[in-house]
N, C-alpha and C positions, 0 to 999 in steps of 0.2 A: 504494500500500500504506500503510495507517495506521501511524504510528510513535509511539512514546512519547518521542521525543527533543525537546529544546527547540532551536528554530532562531531565531536573531536575524539579520535582514538589515539592513545599514547601509551608509552611504556617507559617508566623511569625518566620522564621529562622529554622524551623524544616523540614528536608528533608523527604518527604513522598515517593518519588521514584526517582531513578537516573538510566537512561538507555541510552546506545548508541544503535542505531538501533531499535527504536520502530516501531510499525505498526501505520501508520497515516491514520485516517479515515476522509473523507470529506463528509459532509452532507449539503443538501440545507438549506440555511438560518441559519446554526449553525456554531459555531467556529470549527476549526480543532481540532479533538480529537487525543490524543497520547495514544495508548494502549501499556502498558509495561508488561513484564512477571511478574508473582507473585514473583519470586525470587529477583526481583529488587525493591520490594515495602517494605517500612518500616511498617510492620503490628503492631509493638509496639506502633505506634502513631495512629492506627485506631481501631475502635470497630465495629464488625459486627452488622448489624441491621436486622430486619425482612422484610425490604422493598424488593419488586420485581416489575418489570414492563415488559410490552410487547411492542415491537416496530415491526411494520409490515415489516420493512426493515432488521432488525438485529435479531429478535427473542426475547427470554425471558432473561432479565437480572435478574438472580435469586440470585445474591450476591451483597449486598450493604454494605458500611462502612461509619461511621461518623469519622470525625477527632476529636480525644479526646481533650476535653478542648476548643472546638471552636463551640459554638452553631449555628453560621452562616454556618457551614460546615457539616450539617447533610446530610446523604446520598450523600456525596460529591464524593465518588468513587464507581464504580460498575464493574461487570464482567458478561460476557456471557459464561456460561459453554458449551452451545450447540447452537451457532449462526446458522442462515440460511447459506447454502452453499456459497452464493455470498460473504459473509464476514467472511468466515471460519478462516481467519488469525487472527481474534481477539479472538478466542477461548481461554478461561482461562487466558486472559490478563486483566489488570485492567486499566480503564480509570478514569479520574477525571473531574469534572466540572471546566473548565478553569475560569468560572465566579466566583468561590468560593475560588480558590487556586492560588498560584503564579507559573508560568511556565517560565522556561528559555530554549531557544533552542540554542544550540551551544554557551552557555554562555551569550546570549542576553535575558534580561528580556522581556517578552511579556506583553503587556497591557492586563488587564482583559477585555474580551469582554463583550458586552451587547447583550443578546439574550432573547428569551422567558423564558429560564431557570434562568435568573438573578433574577426573582421574585420567591420566595420560593413556593408560591401557585401553580405555573406552573410546578414544578418538580414532577415526579411520586412519589406517596405515597401509600403504601399498609399497611393495618393493620393486614392482615392475616399472620400467622406464616409461615416461610419457613423451608425447610429441608436443612441443611448445609452439603454438601458432605464431608466437611473437619472436621467434628466432633466438631463443635462449635467455631473453631478458625477463620474460614473464610479464612484461608491461602490456 
């Protein structure tokens, strides 16, 4: 759902994304996710990974990124290049695990939620290589 709120994603003072008007995604038993356009993501602080995952409701998340220098923030950001039509608004946007990064909405810091993905072993992990449509930069 499109939103008029400003969302800032950061970790230890480094801004990872800053966007007014994100797409907000609500999922059962999970924290609200804020999907931001790639243009508003600080890719200099992210490193692409080979991870990918499949969600029956959203499709294939074929692009994942680690936050550089933060071992607890592996595969902390992801994108759906071709989501299922019901959530087509998240196409080519980037979401972050609220459980691993700091998020402020309209200048108000949000508490890090606890979900099934708070535990690293519960986060999607793939060891097979991916094809990066952005030529290795993940941008």
